[in-house]
N, C-alpha and C positions, 0 to 999 in steps of 0.2 A: 533754490535756497531762499528762504523767508528770513529777513532780518527785522527785528522790531526797532521801534524809535526809543531807545534806552537813553536816559540822560547822558550816559558816557558816549554814546554815537554822535548825539548833537553837540556835545562838548568838543569832541574831535573835530567835527565839521567846522564849528566856531573858530577853532585854533587854524584850520587850513584857511578859512576865509580871512582872518586876520594877517595871516602871512603872505597872502596874495598881493602881488602889485596892481593886477587888474583882474576883473570878474566878468565873465559872460553869464549872465542870470537868464536861463531859458525856462519859460513858464507856459505849460498848458492853460488853457482858459476854463471850460466846462468841467466841472467836478474837482478843480484844483484851486482856482481864484475865485469861483462863484459856483453856487449850486446850479443844477440843471435846470433849464428852462422847460415849459411844458411841451414845446416842440422847437425844434432847430430854427425856425423861421420867427419865434418871439425874440425880439431884441429889447432887452431890459438894461440900458446902461446904468452903471452903479456908481454914482459919484463919489462914494468913499473909496471904492477900489480905484477909480480913475485918479483920485488924489494920491493914493498909495503909490501907483505906477508912476505918476509923474514925478513924485518925490525920488524914487529909485532911479528914474532916468537921469535926474539932474545931480546925482551922486557921482563925483568926479572919477572914481575907479570902476564904475559899474556901467555895463552896456545891457540893456534890457532887450529880450527878444519874446515876443509872444508867439508860440508855435501851437496851431490848433487843427483840428479836423474839420472846423466850419469853414465855409468860404471867406475869402478874404474880405469881400464887401461888408460882411457880418462883423468881422473882427475890427474894421476901421469905424464902424459905428460904435462897437462896445468899448474900443480903446482909442478915442479920438485925440490922440497925443503925437505930436510931432518929436522926431529925436529918439525914436526907438524902432526896432525891427518888429514888423508884423507879418507873419506867414499863415497862409491859409491852405485849406485841402491838403493837410500833412506836409506843407512845404512845397507845393507845386508853384503857387503864386506868392510872391514875396514884395513887400514894399520895404525900401531901406530908410534908414534916419534921414537921408537926403531925398526922400520921395521918389526915388527910381524904382519902376516896376520891373520886377524879374519874373518872366514866365519861363519855367524850366521844361516845358515841352509846348509844342505848337497846338494851339486849341483845334486847329482845323485838322490835326492828325488824328485827334481821339473822338471828337464830337459825333461824327457819322456813325461810329460803332455804338455809342450810347443811345442815339436815336433809334436803333434797332431794337435796344433792351426796353426803353421807357414805355411804350405803348403796350408791351406785353406785361410789364410789371403793373401798369394801370389796370389792366383788364383782370389780373389776378385779384386785386383788391377792391374792384369796383363794388359798391354797395355792401361792403363788408366793415363793420365798425372797428375802431381800434387801430387801424394801420395808418401810416403816413409815409408817403413817397418824397423824399427830398431831392431836389436837383440842385447840385452844386456847380452846374455847368461843367466842371471837369470831372465829375463822378455823380453817380446815383446811389442814394442810400435808402433802404427799405426798412422802416422802423415798426416793430410789432409790440412795443411795450405794453400798450393799452389794449391790445387784442385779447381775445379768449387765448389762454395758454395753448390749448391743443389746435386750435384753428391757427394760430400764430405759426406754430412749429411747421404745421403742414404747408403753409403758404410760403415760409420761408424755404422749405424743401423744394416747392414747385419754382421758386424764383431761381435757385441754384441751377435747376434743371433748364431753365430759360437760357441762362449763361452758356451752359454747355451746348445747347442747341444753336446758339448765335455764333459760336466758334470765334471767339474775340481774339484769341491767339495770346502769345506771351507778352504783348504789349500791356496787357492788363492784369490786374490782380483782384482777388475777392477776399475782402476783410469781413470777418465775422465778429460777434459779440453777443451780449445777452439781449436776445430777440431783435437782433440787428443784422442787417446784411448790406454789403456795400461793394460796388464794383468800381474801380478806380485804376488809373495808370499805374504801372509797375512802380514808377518813380514817386508815387504817393506814399511815402514812407518817412516817418519822423526821424529814424536813424539815418537814413540817406539824406534828409535835410540838414541834420546837424552836421554832418560830415561835409555836406557841399558848404555850408556857411563858415565852418572852420577853415576849410582848405582855401576858400576863395577870399577870405578877408584876413588871412594871416593871424588867426586866434590861437595858434598852437602853443604859444607862451602865456596865454590867460588860463586862470582857473575857470573851468567850465562847471556851472552848478545848475542841474536840471530838475524840475519839480513837475510830476505828473501823476495821473490817477489811474490810468487803465492799461490794457495789454498793448495798445498802440505805442504807449510811452516806453515800454520795456526795450523796444528796438532802440530807441534814442538813449536809455540808460546805458546800453551796452557801448555805444559809441563814445559817449561822454566818459565812461570809465577807461576805455581804451586811450583816451588822451589825458588820462590822469585826473579826471574830474569827479564830481559827486553827483549822486543821483538819489533823489528823495521821493518815496512813493506817498501818494495821498490816499489812505483807506482807513478802514476801522479794525484794522489788525488780522484781517482774514486774507488767505491766498498767498500764493507764492511770488516772489519778486526777487530780482537782483539787485535792488537798490541797497544803498548804503544806510538808509534810515527811513522811517515813515513818520507821517504827521496825519492826524486823525480825520480832518476835514478841511474846507476851505477857510472856515473862520480861524482854525489854528494855523493854517499856512500864512494868512495875513498877519496874524499876531506875530509868528516867527519872523516874517520878513520885516516888519517894522522894528521889533526888537534888535534884530540882527543888523540891520542897514540904516535905520532911520534915527532910532531914539538915541 
């Protein structure tokens, strides 16, 4: 079901926010707070966004969580703010506001299998323009957004065949997307990450408010709604979502957050 961001929906959300004693504000990064970078390894800290997130994190009844598919090291560079939660690789690796590092699976358990895949994926794209192999340490992602569309689809099919041949087992999952393929531990799931944070930090009595832009966020939407929270999808009004409302783009998200919590 798709729900649009009518003024009525947003007024209802504003009412729930005003009634909440405490709020856990859970935010995706790329496509939600900021436009997409040319590649995942391009790190462009945005000072205006950093100022906004710092102000949100200093609001007494709000706890801010950045939950991204990017690796944690990148999120730390993009959001260099103490006092908030930062989670990378869909919640596998987390830094708490007290700077405690949480790794929800042992790196040594999963890296050997990824090392089987990595050279094979490298050979698939060797000398072919438009592809990018991202190594997040905990996962591998193959980007074909800049490749010839037909070649890109074929390479991604071949990459899936590599995963089948490697027989990684049920410890891993495959994530798809628009000209995108990723292999990651099964625990690399934003819904799973939200559930972990809620249950391990006694957040059940807080209002959960999640904002994200793609299919990886839909799993988190479902968990947030199970806990009585609010899900907002960032898009241009196309596609299906279970979210309670939508906002058009990252600039609109920033404006809404500023008006709702800061101004």
